[in-house]
C-alpha positions in Angstrom: 0.0 0.0 -0.1 2.9 2.4 1.0 4.7 1.5 -2.4 1.5 2.4 -4.4 1.1 5.7 -2.6 4.8 6.5 -3.1 4.6 5.7 -6.9 1.4 7.8 -7.4 3.1 10.8 -5.4 6.3 10.3 -7.5 4.3 10.5 -10.7 2.4 13.6 -9.5 5.7 15.4 -8.7 7.3 14.4 -11.9 4.3 15.5 -13.9 4.2 18.8 -12.0 8.0 19.5 -12.8 7.5 18.6 -16.4 4.5 21.0 -16.8 6.4 23.7 -14.9 9.4 23.3 -17.2 7.2 23.5 -20.3 5.4 26.6 -19.0 8.8 28.2 -18.2 10.2 27.4 -21.7 7.1 28.8 -23.4 7.3 32.0 -21.2 11.0 32.4 -22.1 10.4 32.0 -25.8 7.8 34.8 -25.8 9.5 37.0 -23.1 10.9 39.6 -25.5 7.8 39.9 -27.7 5.0 42.5 -27.5 3.0 40.1 -29.7 3.6 36.4 -30.5 1.3 33.7 -32.0 2.1 30.3 -33.6 -0.3 27.9 -35.4 0.3 24.8 -37.4 -2.4 26.2 -39.9 0.2 28.2 -41.8 -1.6 27.2 -45.1 -4.9 28.7 -43.9 -3.2 32.0 -42.9 -1.8 32.1 -46.4 -5.2 31.7 -48.1 -6.6 34.4 -45.6 -3.8 36.8 -46.6 -4.5 36.1 -50.3 -8.3 36.9 -49.8 -7.3 40.1 -48.1 -4.9 41.3 -50.8 -7.5 40.5 -53.5 -10.0 42.9 -51.9 -8.3 45.5 -49.6 -5.1 47.5 -50.3 -4.4 48.5 -46.7 -5.9 47.2 -43.6 -5.5 46.9 -39.8 -5.4 43.8 -37.6 -6.5 44.4 -34.1 -4.8 42.2 -31.5 -5.8 41.7 -28.0 -5.4 39.0 -25.3 -8.6 37.5 -26.9 -7.2 37.1 -30.3 -7.0 38.8 -33.7 -9.8 40.7 -35.5 -10.3 42.6 -38.6 -13.2 44.6 -40.0 -12.6 46.4 -43.3 -14.2 47.3 -46.6 -12.7 47.6 -50.1 -12.0 51.1 -51.4 -15.4 51.2 -53.2 -17.3 49.9 -50.1 -18.7 47.1 -52.1 -17.2 44.2 -50.0 -16.9 44.0 -46.3 -14.6 41.4 -44.6 -15.0 40.7 -40.9 -13.2 38.0 -39.1 -12.0 36.9 -35.6 -9.3 34.4 -34.7 -9.5 33.1 -31.2 -6.4 33.3 -29.1 -7.1 29.9 -27.4 -7.2 28.2 -30.8 -3.5 29.0 -31.5 -0.7 26.8 -30.3 0.8 29.8 -28.6 -0.6 33.2 -28.2 0.8 36.3 -26.3 -0.2 39.9 -26.3 1.5 42.1 -23.7 -0.6 45.2 -24.3 -3.6 45.6 -21.9 -5.3 47.6 -24.6 -5.9 46.7 -28.3 -2.9 46.7 -30.5 -3.3 47.9 -34.1 -1.2 46.4 -36.8 -1.6 48.3 -40.0 -0.4 46.5 -43.2 -0.2 46.8 -46.9 -1.9 43.4 -47.7 0.0 43.0 -51.0 3.2 43.2 -49.1 1.9 40.9 -46.4 0.8 38.2 -48.9 4.3 38.2 -50.5 5.8 37.3 -47.2 3.4 34.3 -46.8 3.1 33.2 -50.4 5.7 30.4 -50.0 3.7 28.6 -47.2 3.0 25.0 -47.9 0.1 22.9 -46.6 1.9 21.3 -43.7 3.9 24.4 -42.6 3.5 26.1 -39.4 3.7 29.9 -39.0 4.6 32.4 -36.3 3.7 36.0 -36.3 5.6 38.4 -33.8 6.5 41.9 -32.8 9.7 42.2 -30.9 10.3 44.8 -28.1 12.3 47.6 -29.6 11.1 46.7 -33.1 7.5 48.0 -32.9 7.4 49.0 -36.6 8.0 45.6 -37.9 5.8 42.5 -38.0 7.9 39.2 -38.1 6.7 36.2 -40.0 8.5 32.9 -39.3 7.6 30.0 -41.7 8.4 26.5 -40.2 8.1 23.5 -42.5 7.0 20.1 -40.9 10.5 18.7 -41.3 12.1 21.9 -39.9 14.8 21.7 -42.5 14.6 25.4 -43.6 13.0 28.1 -41.3 12.4 31.3 -43.0 11.9 34.7 -41.1 10.6 37.7 -42.9 9.5 41.2 -41.8 6.9 43.6 -43.2 6.6 47.3 -42.3 3.8 48.2 -39.9 1.9 51.2 -41.1 0.2 53.8 -39.0 -3.4 52.8 -39.6 -6.5 52.5 -37.4 -9.3 50.1 -37.6 -12.6 51.6 -38.9 -15.9 51.6 -36.8 -18.1 49.8 -39.2 -21.6 48.6 -38.3 -22.4 45.1 -39.6 -25.7 44.4 -41.6 -28.3 42.7 -39.4 -31.4 40.7 -40.2 -30.2 37.5 -41.8 -32.2 34.4 -41.3 -31.9 31.3 -43.4 -28.5 30.1 -44.8 -27.6 27.5 -47.5 -24.7 25.3 -46.9 -22.5 24.9 -50.0 -19.3 22.6 -50.2 -16.4 24.9 -50.6 -14.8 23.0 -53.6 -18.1 23.1 -55.5 -18.5 26.8 -54.9 -15.1 27.5 -56.4 -15.9 25.3 -59.4 -19.2 27.2 -59.9 -17.5 30.6 -59.8 -14.8 29.6 -62.2 -17.5 28.1 -64.5 -19.6 31.1 -64.7 -16.6 33.4 -65.0 -15.4 31.5 -68.0 -18.7 32.3 -69.8 -17.6 35.9 -70.1 -20.6 37.6 -68.6 -20.3 40.8 -66.7 -22.9 40.0 -64.2 -23.9 36.9 -62.0 -27.4 36.8 -60.7 -28.1 35.0 -57.3 -31.5 34.1 -56.0 -32.5 31.8 -53.1 -35.3 30.2 -51.2 -35.2 28.7 -47.6 -33.7 25.5 -49.1 -31.5 26.4 -52.1 -29.6 29.1 -53.7 -29.2 29.5 -57.5 -26.3 31.2 -59.4 -26.8 32.3 -62.9 -25.0 33.9 -65.7 -26.1 35.3 -69.2 -23.6 36.1 -71.7 -25.0 38.8 -73.9 -28.1 36.8 -74.7 -26.1 34.2 -76.6 -26.0 31.6 -73.9 -26.8 31.2 -70.2 -26.3 28.9 -67.4 -27.8 28.3 -63.8 -26.1 26.3 -61.1 -28.2 25.3 -58.0 -27.1 24.3 -54.6 -29.5 22.7 -52.0 -32.7 20.8 -52.1 -35.6 21.8 -54.5 -38.9 22.6 -52.7 -41.7 23.6 -55.1 -43.5 25.2 -52.2 -40.6 27.6 -51.5 -40.9 31.2 -52.5 -37.8 33.0 -54.0 -36.5 35.4 -51.4 -34.8 37.7 -53.7 -33.0 38.0 -57.1 -29.7 40.0 -56.8 -27.3 40.9 -59.5 -23.5 41.1 -58.8 -20.5 42.1 -60.9 -18.7 38.8 -61.8 -15.5 40.4 -60.8 -16.8 40.9 -57.3 -17.6 37.3 -56.7 -14.4 36.2 -58.3 -12.4 38.3 -56.0 -13.8 36.6 -52.8 -13.4 33.0 -54.2 -10.5 32.4 -51.8 -12.9 32.3 -48.8 -13.9 28.8 -50.0 -10.3 27.7 -49.3 -10.6 28.5 -45.6 -13.0 25.5 -44.8 -14.8 22.7 -46.2 -18.0 24.5 -46.4 -19.6 27.9 -46.8 -22.9 29.3 -45.4 -24.6 31.7 -47.8 -27.3 34.2 -46.5 -29.5 36.2 -48.7 -32.1 38.6 -47.3 -34.2 41.5 -48.7 -32.4 44.7 -48.7 -29.1 43.4 -47.3 -25.7 42.3 -49.0 -25.3 38.7 -49.7 -23.3 37.1 -46.8 -20.7 34.4 -47.1 -19.8 32.8 -43.7 -17.0 30.3 -43.2 -14.7 28.9 -40.5 -11.0 30.0 -40.8 -9.6 26.5 -40.3 -9.8 25.8 -36.7 -8.8 29.3 -35.7 -12.0 31.4 -35.8 -14.7 32.6 -38.3 -15.0 35.0 -41.2 -17.9 36.9 -42.7 -17.8 38.4 -46.2 -20.6 40.8 -47.2 -21.1 41.8 -50.9 -23.3 44.6 -52.1 -25.4 43.8 -55.2 -26.0 46.3 -58.0 -29.1 47.9 -56.4 -27.4 48.5 -53.0 -24.4 50.0 -54.7 -26.5 52.4 -56.6 -28.5 53.4 -53.5 -25.2 54.1 -51.9 -24.3 56.5 -54.6 -27.6 58.2 -54.4 -27.2 58.7 -50.6 -23.8 60.3 -51.1 
């Protein structure tokens, strides 16, 4: 009985020492950083960076102890991107600042620094003490045979106070790979506009190329009793620019409601969620009239 108690106590002490050592090592690794985060989902971060550079020239990440957020529109205010990456979902995450930290970036430059990331790579983002004007990016391959560290200049930008559209109800779940094929298919037809209509159980994308030929692609289950919620028209270029959102997860939720931009919602790997709002032709014209 005494031997069993001794063994259990020994295991407890050993486990405590190991965990203390690991915590100490982690703390020492991040000790000289104002901001430090690491994730094995480097490829997801690369796709997110590509989505941003396809739509927004300059933007601002907001970092806090809770995670990383961004809420920005493109220059024409046709597309709004809103996402949150949760701190607890990273392998390591540290933010020294008690208040929010703004990291302003040129997203074209940012994407160039992560473009080489492969599917199994990890990535570390960091800001060192004394180097507050540079965002460090460390790419770590699975084999750890070539670790690359790059830096991109942090710009003096502030996040915008943007109110999100409200009032969405039903969503249609679309497989991401099928959505990407659909956009490529309709884009290759050469039409300038893509029409989108939906019911509570399906969404329809269509394209008409100068009256010469047309095509409709439907996702979801057909229900003859469903009434069409709304028909919206979008510039083909708009929906093509946001195609990369489909690479962030295996499926996308599409919301369409009267008087609101179409909404594409997706997970960002296992790190968080992203919402992409796209104004149709009518909402864009109403916005011009209001100005």
